[in-house]
N, C-alpha and C positions, 0 to 999 in steps of 0.2 A: 113347625109348619110355617111356610113363608109364601107370601104372594108379592109379585113384582109386576108393575105396569110400566113399560118403557116407550120412549119416543125418540126417533132419530130423524131429523128434518134437515134437508139440504136446501139452501137458499142463497140469495145474494144480498149483501149488506154494504152500503156505501160503494156500490158497484164492484164489490169484491166477493169472492166465494166465501160462504159461511156455513156453519153446521151447528145445529142445536141438538144436544142430547139430554134427555131427562129420564129419571126413574123415580117412581113412587112405590114405596115398599112398606110392608108390615110383616113382622116376624113374631110369632107366638112361641114362647119358650116354656118348657116345664122340666122338672127334675134338674133344676139349675143348681150349680155349686156356687154359692156366694163367695166373694173374696174381698179383701182389703188391700190397699196399697200403702205400705209403710216405708217411706223414703223411696228406695229403689227396689224394695222387695215386694213380692206378691204373696199374701198369706191367704190360703184357701181354707174354707170351713171344714172340708173333708166329708160333707154330707150333701146329698141332692135334696135339699129341703127348701127350695124356693121356686117360684114361678115368676116369669118376667115377660116383657114385651119390648119391641123396638119398632118405631114408626118414623118415617121421614121422607124427605124429598131431596134428590140430588139433581142438579142441572148445570150444564156447562155450555158456553157459547164459544166456538172457535171461529176466528175470522182473521183477515189480513188488513190491518189499518193501512199498511203500505204493502205494495205488491212483493210477494216472495218472502215475507217475514210473518210467521204465524204468531198470533196473540190469542189469549183466551180470558174469559171471565167465568168463575164458578161460584155456586151458592149451594150450601147444604143446610137443611133444617132437619133436626132429629131430636127425638125424645125416647129415652129408655129408662124403665123403672122395674123394680123387683119387689116382691112380697115374700118375706121369709116366714116359714111356718113357725108358730109359737114364739115369735119375737115380741116381747112385751116388757114393760117397765112398771115400777110401783110408785105411786104418789102417797106420801105419808102426811097425816093431819094430826094437829095437836088437840088438846081437850076442847078448845074453842071452835074446832072445826076448820081452822085455817091451814092452808097448805104450808108445810114446813119448807122454808128456803134458807139460804145462807144468811139472810138478814132477819130471820124470825127470832123473836125473843124467847118464846116457848118452843123448844125443840124436842119436847117429849112426845113421842108418837103414841097416840091412843087409837088410831084407825088408819087404814090403808085402802087403796083401790088400785086394781091392775088395769093397765091400758095397752091395747094392741097397737103396735107401731104402724102397721098398714103399709101402703106403697111408698117406696123410697127411691131416690135417684141412684142409678148405678154409677160406678166410677168413670164410665165412658160417656156419661150424659152431657154432651155439649150441644146446646140448642142451635147455634148458628156458626157455620164455618164459611168464610168468604175468601176467595183467592183471585188474584189478577196477575197476569203475565203479559207484558207489553214489550214489543220489539220495534226498533226503528233503525234507520241508517241514513247516512248523508245522501242527499238527492244527487250530489255531484260525484259520489264515489261509494258504491255499495259495499266496499271492503272495510268500511268503518261503521261498526254497529254499536247499538246501545240497547240494554234491556232493563226493565224495572219489574221486580217481583214483589208482590204484597200478599201476606197471609194474615187473616184475623180469625180468632175463635173466641167465643164467649166462655164464661167460667166453667170449671169442672168441680164436682163435689170431691171432698176429701174427708176421710173418717179417722177419728181417734180410735185406735184398736181397743176393744173392750167396751166401748161406749154403745149403749143400746138406745136410750131415749133420744140422743142427739146423733144418731148414726148418719154419716155423710153430711153433717151440718156445716163443716168447714168448706170454704170455697177457694179454689186456686184462681187467682185473678185472670181476667181475659188475656189471651195471647195475641200479640201484634208484632209483626216483623216486616221490614222492608229491605230488599237488597237491590243494588244497582251495579251494573257492570258495563264496561267498555271494552271492545275488542277491535283489533286491526289485523288484516291479512298481510303478513310480511312477505310471503312467497306463495305464488299460485302456480302449481306444477302443470296445470292444464294449458298454460300459454307456451308457445314455442320458445325454446332456449338454445343457446349455442351448445355444441357437442361437448365441450370441456367446461361448461359452466358449473360452479360449485352447487352442492346439494342436488346433483343430477337425479338421484332416485327419490327425492322428496316430493310428495304431492302437494302438501299445504303446510305452512307454518303460521300459526295464529298466536298473537300476544294479547293477553287479557288482563285488565285491571278491575278488580271487584271490591265493593264495600258491602260486607254483610252486616245486618242489623244497623242500617243506616241511621235510624233515629235513636240508637243506643238505649233501647228499652230493656230494663231488667226483668225479663220474663221469668216466671216461677214454674218449675217443672214438678216439684213435690215439696213436702215439708219433712223436716227432721223433728221428731217429737221428743222433748226432754222433760223430765220431772225434777222438781226441787225437793227439799227435805220435808215440805208440807204436803207432798204428793200432788201438787198442782202441775198440770201439763202445759208446756209452752211449745208452740209451733214455730220453728225457725225455717224460713224458706230456703230452698236450694235454687240458686239462680242459674240460668243458661248463659251462654257466651255473650259478652257485650259486643260493641262495635269491633269489627275485625276487617283488616285490609289484606287482600290477597292478590298476588301477581303470579301469573303462570305463562309458560310457553308450551303450546301444543303442536306436536309435529306428527304429520301423517305421511307414511311412505308405503 
């Protein structure tokens, strides 16, 4: 069951056309199949034994900071959690009534207590997502353009497979990426040309120079879980692409 409340508002900003779109939503889920993300694999429980909810707000502002070049800002706020039926863990106590931990001297269990896990973050639970795309061009020549693209997202939960008490207790660090690109129009087919001019059938030729991940941030996409001979688990991060330079020629005909 899902409810959505939307807004679409046309206006002018800085004497330029602008548009604001927003959606407020809530989704109630039942008979949910829980799943874990193990590196790049998705492992499903195989049972419809959970209930969950998703609630959030998405908003985006489109405008033109300079005439003819679209730019936008976006903000997303979301929370999603699930409760798995029968998911519980045991606490064990020694003769003195102390909770047995790895640092306990007396590790002989004489009593135990069961605890329900309750509501937990789902693997897609990212609280804030922010995006910005900005375009500009030379005031003297619109054929030379530049764009700046920024994406930011807060942390995501990550689970050690088989863990109950600390399910989804690991966190993938926040995601941050910035891209910048420069482009130049080398040939404009809309302008009149001589009958035997080269590239007669070509409409446009653009040359672009782009730098992806401008700040060279080592964003983590997932973890590889390894165990040693003591059965201790270590989470090794899988990194996304570092700074990358790209050059391309785009031809339209």
